[in-house]
C-alpha positions in Angstrom: -0.1 0.1 0.0 3.0 2.5 0.9 4.7 1.7 -2.5 1.2 2.4 -4.1 1.2 5.7 -2.6 4.8 6.3 -3.2 4.0 5.5 -6.8 1.4 7.7 -7.3 3.0 11.0 -5.5 5.7 10.1 -7.5 3.9 10.2 -11.0 1.9 13.5 -9.2 5.2 15.4 -9.1 6.6 14.3 -12.6 3.3 15.8 -13.9 3.9 19.0 -12.1 7.3 19.2 -12.9 6.6 18.2 -16.3 3.7 20.6 -16.9 5.9 23.5 -15.2 8.0 23.0 -18.1 5.8 22.9 -20.5 3.8 25.6 -18.9 6.8 28.1 -18.8 7.7 27.4 -22.6 4.2 27.5 -23.2 4.0 31.0 -22.1 7.4 31.9 -23.8 5.8 30.1 -27.4 2.4 31.5 -27.0 4.4 35.4 -25.9 6.3 35.0 -29.2 3.6 33.7 -31.5 1.0 36.6 -30.1 4.1 39.3 -31.2 4.7 37.3 -34.6 0.6 37.6 -35.1 0.3 40.8 -34.1 3.1 41.9 -36.8 2.2 40.1 -39.2 -1.7 41.5 -39.0 -0.8 45.0 -38.3 1.9 44.7 -41.5 -0.8 42.9 -43.8 -4.2 44.2 -43.2 -7.2 42.5 -42.2 -7.7 41.5 -46.0 -4.2 40.4 -46.8 -4.2 38.9 -43.4 -7.0 37.1 -43.9 -5.9 35.4 -46.7 -2.5 34.5 -45.1 -4.5 33.0 -42.5 -7.2 30.5 -44.4 -3.7 28.9 -46.1 -2.4 28.5 -42.9 -5.3 26.9 -41.7 -5.6 24.5 -45.0 -1.9 23.5 -44.7 -2.6 23.0 -40.7 -5.2 20.4 -41.4 -3.4 18.4 -44.1 -0.3 18.1 -41.8 -2.2 16.8 -39.2 -3.1 13.6 -41.1 -0.1 13.9 -43.4 2.1 11.7 -40.1 -0.8 8.9 -40.2 -1.0 9.4 -36.6 2.7 8.1 -36.1 3.2 11.0 -33.6 0.6 9.3 -31.3 1.9 6.2 -32.0 5.3 6.8 -30.6 3.9 8.2 -27.7 1.7 5.4 -26.9 4.0 2.6 -28.2 6.8 4.1 -27.2 5.7 4.1 -23.0 4.9 0.6 -23.3 7.9 -0.7 -25.8 10.2 1.0 -22.9 8.5 0.1 -19.4 8.5 -3.8 -21.3 12.4 -3.1 -22.1 11.4 -4.2 -25.3 15.0 -2.6 -27.6 14.3 -4.2 -30.4 10.8 -3.2 -31.4 11.6 0.2 -29.5 14.5 0.5 -32.8 12.1 -0.6 -35.0 9.1 1.9 -34.2 11.7 4.6 -34.4 13.3 3.8 -37.7 9.7 2.8 -39.6 8.0 5.8 -38.6 10.7 8.2 -39.5 10.9 6.3 -42.8 7.2 6.8 -42.8 6.8 10.4 -42.2 9.3 11.8 -44.6 7.5 9.5 -47.2 3.9 10.6 -46.3 4.7 14.3 -45.7 6.2 14.7 -49.6 2.7 12.9 -50.7 0.6 14.8 -48.7 2.3 18.3 -49.9 1.8 16.6 -53.4 -1.5 16.4 -53.0 -2.5 19.6 -51.5 -0.3 21.7 -54.4 -2.0 19.6 -57.5 -5.8 19.4 -56.4 -5.3 23.1 -54.9 -6.9 24.9 -57.7 -9.9 22.5 -57.9 -10.6 23.0 -54.2 -10.1 26.8 -53.6 -11.1 29.8 -55.8 -7.8 31.1 -54.7 -5.0 28.4 -55.5 -1.7 30.5 -55.4 -1.5 31.0 -51.5 -2.4 27.1 -50.6 0.4 26.2 -53.3 2.4 28.2 -52.0 2.3 26.8 -48.3 2.1 23.2 -49.5 5.3 22.3 -49.0 5.2 23.1 -45.2 4.2 19.8 -45.3 7.0 18.2 -46.3 8.6 19.4 -42.6 5.8 19.3 -41.0 5.1 15.5 -41.0 8.3 14.5 -39.5 8.7 17.0 -37.1 5.4 16.1 -35.3 6.9 12.3 -35.4 10.3 13.4 -33.5 8.0 15.4 -31.4 6.4 12.7 -30.3 9.6 10.2 -29.8 10.6 13.3 -27.3 7.6 12.9 -25.3 7.4 9.2 -25.1 10.3 9.5 -23.2 8.7 12.4 -21.3 11.5 14.8 -22.3 9.9 18.1 -21.5 12.8 20.4 -22.0 13.6 19.0 -25.2 9.7 19.1 -26.8 9.5 22.8 -25.4 12.9 23.8 -26.8 12.1 22.4 -30.0 7.7 22.4 -30.3 7.5 25.7 -28.5 10.4 27.7 -28.1 12.6 26.9 -31.7 9.6 26.8 -33.7 8.0 29.9 -32.3 11.1 31.7 -32.8 11.6 31.5 -35.7 8.5 32.2 -36.7 8.4 35.1 -34.6 11.9 36.3 -36.7 10.1 35.5 -39.9 7.3 37.7 -39.4 10.1 40.6 -38.5 11.9 39.6 -41.4 8.5 40.1 -43.4 7.7 43.6 -41.9 10.6 44.8 -43.0 11.4 43.1 -46.4 7.8 44.1 -47.7 4.9 42.2 -46.2 3.5 40.2 -48.8 0.9 37.0 -48.3 3.7 35.2 -50.5 6.8 35.8 -49.0 5.1 35.8 -45.3 4.0 31.9 -46.0 7.7 31.1 -47.6 8.9 32.4 -44.0 6.5 29.9 -42.3 8.4 26.9 -44.7 11.8 28.0 -43.3 10.9 28.1 -40.0 9.8 24.6 -40.1 12.5 23.8 -41.9 15.0 25.0 -39.1 12.8 23.2 -36.7 13.2 19.8 -37.7 17.3 19.3 -37.5 16.7 20.4 -34.2 14.2 17.8 -33.4 16.3 15.0 -34.1 19.2 16.9 -32.9 17.8 16.5 -29.2 15.9 13.1 -29.3 19.6 11.7 -31.1 20.1 11.9 -27.1 18.0 9.7 -26.1 17.8 7.0 -28.9 21.1 7.4 -30.7 22.9 4.5 -28.6 20.0 2.3 -29.7 20.2 3.4 -33.4 23.8 3.1 -33.5 23.9 -0.5 -31.2 23.8 -3.1 -34.4 23.4 -6.0 -31.8 20.2 -4.7 -31.6 17.9 -5.8 -34.5 14.7 -3.8 -35.3 11.7 -5.7 -35.0 8.9 -4.1 -37.3 5.6 -3.7 -36.2 4.5 -1.6 -38.9 0.8 -3.0 -39.5 0.1 -2.7 -34.9 1.5 0.6 -35.2 -1.0 1.7 -38.5 -4.0 -0.2 -36.8 -3.5 2.0 -33.4 -2.0 4.9 -35.6 -4.1 5.7 -38.4 -7.4 5.6 -36.7 -5.4 8.6 -34.3 -4.7 10.4 -37.6 -8.4 10.7 -38.6 -9.7 11.7 -34.9 -6.5 14.2 -34.9 -7.4 15.5 -38.5 -11.5 16.0 -37.6 -10.3 17.2 -34.1 -8.1 19.7 -35.4 -11.2 20.5 -38.3 -13.2 20.9 -35.7 -10.6 24.0 -34.1 -10.3 25.0 -37.7 -13.7 24.9 -38.9 -14.7 28.2 -37.9 -12.0 29.9 -40.2 -12.2 27.3 -42.7 -16.1 27.8 -43.5 -15.8 31.8 -42.8 -13.2 31.1 -46.0 -16.2 30.1 -47.9 -19.2 32.0 -46.7 -17.5 35.9 -45.7 -14.6 38.0 -46.5 -10.8 38.1 -45.7 -11.5 40.8 -43.3 -13.8 39.2 -41.6 -11.4 35.9 -41.0 -8.5 38.5 -40.1 -10.1 39.9 -37.4 -11.7 36.6 -36.3 -8.3 35.4 -36.2 -6.6 37.6 -33.7 -9.5 37.2 -31.5 -8.8 33.3 -31.6 -5.1 34.2 -30.8 -6.2 35.5 -27.8 -8.7 33.1 -27.0 -5.7 30.3 -27.6 -3.6 31.9 -24.6 -6.1 29.9 -22.0 -4.9 26.6 -23.3 -1.7 27.1 -21.9 -2.1 25.0 -18.9 -3.7 22.1 -20.6 -1.3 22.1 -23.0 1.4 21.4 -20.3 0.1 18.8 -18.1 -1.3 17.2 -21.4 2.0 17.0 -22.9 3.5 14.8 -19.9 -0.2 12.9 -19.0 -0.6 11.3 -22.1 2.4 8.4 -21.7 1.0 8.3 -17.6 -2.4 7.3 -19.0 -0.9 4.5 -21.5 1.1 3.2 -19.2 -1.8 3.3 -16.1 -3.9 1.8 -18.4 -1.1 -1.1 -19.4 -0.9 -1.9 -15.5 -4.9 -1.6 -15.2 -4.2 0.7 -12.2 -8.0 2.8 -13.4 -8.2 3.8 -9.7 -4.8 6.1 -9.1 -5.8 6.9 -12.8 -9.4 8.6 -11.5 -7.4 10.2 -8.4 -4.1 11.5 -10.9 -7.1 12.9 -13.1 -9.6 14.5 -10.2 -6.0 16.5 -9.3 -5.0 17.4 -12.5 -8.2 18.6 -13.5 -8.2 21.0 -10.2 -5.2 22.3 -10.9 -5.7 23.2 -14.7 -9.0 25.0 -13.4 -7.1 26.6 -10.7 -4.6 27.9 -12.9 -7.2 28.6 -15.9 -10.5 30.2 -14.8 -9.0 33.5 -13.5 -7.8 34.1 -17.2 -10.7 33.0 -18.9 -12.7 35.7 -16.3 -10.6 38.5 -17.3 -10.6 38.3 -20.8 -14.3 37.5 -20.3 -14.9 40.6 -18.2 -12.4 42.8 -20.4 -12.8 41.6 -24.0 -12.1 45.0 -26.0 -9.1 45.6 -23.2 -7.5 42.5 -24.3 -7.7 43.5 -27.9 -6.3 47.0 -27.5 -2.7 45.6 -28.1 -3.7 45.1 -31.6 -5.2 47.6 -34.3 -8.0 49.6 -33.9 -9.7 47.9 -37.4 -9.7 44.3 -34.9 -11.5 45.4 -31.5 -14.9 44.8 -32.9 -14.1 41.1 -32.3 -15.0 41.6 -28.7 -18.2 39.8 -28.6 -16.8 36.9 -30.5 -14.1 36.7 -27.7 -16.7 37.0 -25.0 -18.7 34.0 -27.1 -15.7 31.4 -27.1 -14.5 32.3 -23.8 -17.8 30.8 -22.4 -17.0 27.2 -24.5 -13.1 27.4 -23.1 -14.5 27.4 -19.7 -15.9 24.0 -20.0 -13.3 23.0 -23.0 -10.5 23.4 -19.8 -12.4 21.6 -17.4 -12.8 18.5 -19.4 -9.5 18.8 -21.6 -7.8 15.8 -19.1 -10.5 13.7 -19.6 -10.8 13.6 -22.9 -7.6 12.5 -23.6 -8.3 8.9 -21.9 -10.4 7.6 -24.8 -7.5 8.0 -27.4 -4.5 6.4 -24.7 -6.4 3.7 -23.6 -6.6 2.0 -26.6 -10.2 3.5 -27.8 -9.1 5.2 -31.5 -11.9 4.3 -33.6 -14.3 5.9 -30.8 -12.2 8.6 -30.6 -12.4 9.1 -34.3 -16.4 8.7 -34.6 -16.7 11.2 -31.8 -14.6 13.6 -33.7 -16.9 13.2 -37.0 -19.8 13.4 -35.3 -18.4 17.0 -33.4 -17.3 18.0 -37.1 -21.0 17.4 -38.5 -22.2 19.4 -35.8 -20.3 21.9 -36.5 -20.4 22.1 -40.1 -23.7 22.4 -39.8 -24.1 25.0 -36.7 -21.9 27.2 -39.0 -23.3 26.6 -42.4 -26.7 28.3 -40.8 -24.7 30.8 -38.8 -22.0 32.5 -40.6 -24.3 34.0 -43.5 -26.3 35.7 -40.4 -24.1 36.3 -37.8 -20.7 36.5 -39.3 -17.6 35.9 -37.0 -20.2 35.9 -34.5 -21.7 33.2 -35.7 -18.6 31.0 -36.3 -18.2 31.8 -32.7 -21.4 30.4 -31.5 -21.2 27.5 -33.3 -17.9 26.8 -32.5 -18.7 26.8 -28.7 -21.7 25.1 -29.0 -19.8 22.4 -30.4 -16.8 22.3 -27.8 -19.5 21.9 -25.0 -21.8 19.2 -26.3 -18.5 17.4 -27.7 -16.7 17.5 -24.1 -20.2 16.8 -22.3 -20.9 13.4 -24.2 -17.4 12.2 -24.2 -17.1 12.9 -20.0 -19.6 10.1 -20.3 -17.7 7.5 -22.4 -15.0 7.9 -20.3 -17.0 7.1 -17.2 -18.5 4.2 -18.4 -15.2 2.7 -20.2 -12.9 3.4 -17.4 -14.9 4.5 -14.4 -12.6 7.9 -14.3 -14.7 11.5 -13.7 -12.3 14.5 -14.0 -14.3 16.5 -11.5 -14.5 16.6 -7.2 -16.7 18.9 -5.2 -13.9 21.6 -5.0 -12.9 21.8 -8.8 -17.1 21.3 -9.7 -17.0 24.4 -7.5 -14.8 26.6 -9.2 -16.4 25.8 -12.4 -19.6 26.8 -11.7 -18.3 29.9 -9.4 -16.1 31.5 -12.3 -18.8 31.2 -14.9 -21.4 32.8 -12.8 -19.4 35.3 -11.3 -18.1 36.3 -15.0 -21.3 36.7 -16.6 -23.2 38.4 -13.6 -19.9 41.1 -12.8 -20.0 42.3 -16.5 -23.8 42.7 -16.8 -23.3 45.0 -13.3 -20.4 46.7 -14.7 -21.6 47.4 -18.6 -22.7 51.1 -17.4 -19.2 52.1 -15.7 -16.7 54.0 -16.8 -13.5 52.1 -18.3 -11.3 52.8 -15.3 -13.8 51.5 -12.6 -14.6 47.9 -15.2 -10.8 47.9 -15.4 -10.4 48.3 -11.6 -13.5 46.1 -10.4 -12.3 43.1 -12.9 -9.0 42.6 -12.0 -9.6 42.9 -7.4 -12.4 40.5 -8.3 -10.6 38.0 -10.1 -7.5 38.7 -7.7 -10.0 37.9 -4.7 -11.1 35.0 -6.7 -7.9 33.6 -7.2 -6.7 34.1 -3.4 -10.0 31.6 -2.8 -9.4 29.3 -5.1 -5.6 28.1 -4.0 -6.9 28.7 0.1 -9.9 26.6 -0.6 -9.0 24.1 -3.5 -5.3 23.3 -2.8 -5.5 20.6 -0.7 -2.3 19.3 2.1 -1.3 17.1 -0.6 -0.9 19.4 -3.3 1.1 21.6 -1.4 3.3 18.7 -0.5 3.6 17.9 -4.5 4.2 21.2 -5.7 7.1 21.9 -2.9 9.6 20.6 -4.9 8.3 23.6 -7.9 8.6 25.7 -5.3 12.3 25.0 -4.5 13.2 25.0 -8.0 11.5 28.5 -9.3 13.2 30.0 -5.6 17.2 28.7 -6.9 15.9 29.8 -10.2 15.2 33.2 -9.1 18.4 33.3 -7.1 20.6 32.6 -9.7 19.4 35.3 -12.1 
């Protein structure tokens, strides 16, 4: 019993430490991407920036499927093979996945380039960005290999700090060289081309000795890998389709200028996903290990604790953005301030998404890729129908309503599935109370402050959210939380002293 408790505490600390690394890197990543977005949106203007955004949305969607889900397979099978100490299969996984993603990336790039004139009214931006997939597919895979060994530092360096730094530097170059959509898209490709070798340099530290050891023969399980990974690829593509559905359908149903405004709003909203991204990255291999060892009770306990951490960190930011939408958008050009109401609608959906995001990973990482795919397809169909009816009438606001409605329903029915399959539920009484209080306070306070002056609204909103933070930490965090987080506090203190 004591060994079990010790193992649980160790895993909680691994999550906290790994999550902290990714969280800090995610903040830097989001800051750099926002800088790049701000530079490009200002330099290009709403219409040209909308055209750029649509092209990036298309290539992102294609890139998600291009690796055939092997990046998730690398995490799932990599964690299993490492736990079983099966070096032959691990070596085969690395080699086969590397070759496969190189070929599939090239094929996807050629396909998108060739079919662009058939699929799009303005194919040139799409054809310009298509070569990015050649680098995206293997980059996804090498990042999956890093996550399989829980190397969150390398993951952060490659996928967050490295790539986002290259993109931000590229945005400055575009602004100085004479901004055009084509130049911005070419710079995007160069950033990916620079990030890929950086990823392999970091992965070589973990897998170099294994790959060089000629006494270890590769055992290829390509059928097993693809049986698991292809449904994951379809699921990932459908999930990404849901995330980009609003922008994709706006590309067909509204103007580039409105897409540009919506993209700025979406970039601000994406900040709220930082804690989720941080903890999911390290949580995925732990889920696979827990399910493999059938430790579902420990998994349920871990899920509740991590969900509480996510809510404690995320809800204050969600509240601030909901209460002060124009203030949040004021860092961009005044042309984008019309997206304030769109921002609030998207934030309401994010409250539900961040609270259930950790539980959602249990479905694919517990060996149910087909169910994950079906969930995504149903959500995509719902999203398409809602966008089709709402965008022509309400424009960007209609897209926001469709997106948030889909997110809420999609999250709720997957919570039911997780309970049926694994008897896991993400909410404790405290975390459910935090979620309900944050949404309720935000809506009531915004209604009360509508007729107040801007300084009054700003002051009351900030003070209210600070009070909520203090109460949520005092009431929500228990003794075990503080014990688990003590190593993190010590590292932060050491870091501040070293500076």
